[in-house]
Steps between C-alpha positions, in 0.01 A plus 500: 500500500136526464251278669395356161848384386580130507845374606671259258567145623327183611250467779540254783212291364668467158827390658323242719309355205823475299677323788211256535512416128878452517462275804241282324719471191811414702315232697384347170850505349689366805393131461593508132848631582547239773397210278725618217793516744433143612473377140826673413676334793366160396608563141855584608511179705391293201751670272779427747394134527496467121847655478641257760336203326641613164849529646477150649377358168786668313749360752355152458505525121863618505616188688615192314291186531758342730463798730130424537555146629452440871825501693428174681728288280235421241643516150239371257123516462332199344140389477559310825626812678838646593802272480800543726855531371557122531216429256566804278666282241146389404421858388758518223 
């Protein structure tokens, strides 16, 4: 090993500069990653709500019309409102 030979590798200054650049880049990317995670969570919530609403609509559409009537003894809907079973003869 002569006094004029150079050892292969990186100097401490080069490593510190590289770490500083990486730190700056990571601090710039972190908010983007966080906001995308929040948007993804919100999107999954909306998709789940749409799926539940679709299921409820399909269940409602699968029922017969008599199944959609209120269960309070009302049998017929007229322009005056719901008629009870005593007045239901007026519906026919």
